[in-house]
C-alpha atoms as one frame of an Amber mdcrd trajectory, in Angstrom:
protein
   0.000   0.000   0.000   2.851   2.389   0.813   4.623   1.563  -2.455   1.430
   2.125  -4.423   1.058   5.532  -2.771   4.723   6.362  -3.429   5.583   6.819
   0.250   7.575   4.940   2.863   6.158   3.253   5.962   6.842   5.090   9.221
   9.609   4.065  11.598   8.274   1.884  14.408   8.515   3.903  17.638  10.329
   2.365  20.600   7.094   2.493  22.575   5.677  -0.427  20.562   8.231  -3.080
  21.619   8.462  -1.657  25.140   4.702  -1.791  25.716   4.529  -5.225  24.103
   7.173  -6.549  26.509   5.345  -4.969  29.467   2.133  -6.684  28.338   3.969
  -9.993  27.886   5.413  -9.763  31.406   1.965  -9.018  32.850   0.416 -11.988
  31.064   3.297 -14.259  32.119   2.942 -13.238  35.775  -0.806 -13.880  35.635
  -0.136 -17.262  33.993   2.291 -18.100  36.796  -0.224 -17.253  39.548  -3.332
 -18.782  37.959  -2.695 -22.544  38.498  -2.381 -22.146  42.269  -5.625 -20.161
  42.388  -7.345 -22.812  40.261  -6.055 -25.557  42.556  -7.424 -23.724  45.601
 -10.802 -23.229  43.834 -10.558 -19.430  44.103 -11.234 -18.789  40.410 -14.735
 -18.203  39.141 -15.836 -19.652  35.830 -16.028 -16.233  34.168 -12.422 -15.469
  35.064 -11.336 -18.857  33.724 -13.023 -18.265  30.383 -11.621 -14.726  30.233
  -8.103 -16.034  30.972  -8.398 -18.577  28.179  -9.662 -15.910  25.767  -6.844
 -13.554  26.769  -4.291 -16.313  26.264  -5.621 -17.097  22.783  -5.747 -13.431
  21.825  -2.173 -12.832  23.038  -0.952 -15.745  20.908  -2.744 -14.426  17.835
  -1.749 -10.802  18.438   1.894 -11.703  18.983   1.988 -13.902  15.886   0.342
 -11.275  13.665   2.551  -8.486  14.988   5.697 -10.579  14.515   4.684 -11.672
  11.025   3.888  -8.154   9.916   7.178  -6.854  11.230   9.128  -9.651   9.522
   7.828  -8.282   6.217   8.603  -4.731   7.393  12.193  -5.643   8.332  12.761
  -7.716   5.180  11.798  -4.698   3.082  14.558  -2.530   4.568  17.287  -5.020
   5.511  19.113  -4.621   2.183  19.266  -0.839   2.804  20.781  -1.259   6.274
  23.717   1.133   5.636  21.441   4.175   5.400  20.429   5.779   8.733  16.630
   5.689   8.453  16.362   2.136   7.032  18.754   0.866   9.729  16.492   2.390
  12.398  13.531   0.636  10.769  15.384  -2.687  10.840  16.627  -2.374  14.438
  13.299  -1.216  15.859  11.454  -3.749  13.720  13.598  -6.612  15.033  12.999
  -5.415  18.597   9.271  -5.460  17.881   9.502  -8.996  16.437  11.222 -10.235
  19.587   8.679  -8.480  21.806   5.777  -9.909  19.779   7.197 -13.433  20.080
   7.485 -12.932  23.847   3.840 -11.871  23.878   2.819 -14.991  21.960   4.845
 -17.166  24.348   3.223 -15.517  27.374  -0.192 -16.154  25.810   0.706 -19.820
  25.363   1.743 -20.007  29.018  -1.569 -18.488  30.069  -3.477 -20.899  27.866
  -1.641 -23.850  29.420  -2.263 -22.438  32.893  -6.003 -22.783  32.280  -5.743
 -26.566  32.015  -7.000 -28.298  35.145  -5.138 -31.406  36.273  -7.811 -33.828
  37.410  -6.937 -37.230  38.874 -10.371 -38.608  37.987
């Protein structure tokens, strides 16, 4: 779309990977605390369903964000010597890593929703 319009895509601001990592850490901490609460029967059914939905959405969001930024980085990696394309590549790679962390945290949360039942 940017090529068709004759413009360049904007540089990804540092706030995107930073906020994505903060979100991934929050989801990972919640995923770490959830199994104990489930074991103690302190989780209501609505919270369980919401946790599962959040886990799924974090996986999908992280995967889509990482995939989109792979294309973004691949577009400018051959122009790495120029200042603005190198900033796009570096900040894009940071966003890819952050998005993969978000997807991993979502997977942890999804696994945390599984109840281990002896019966």
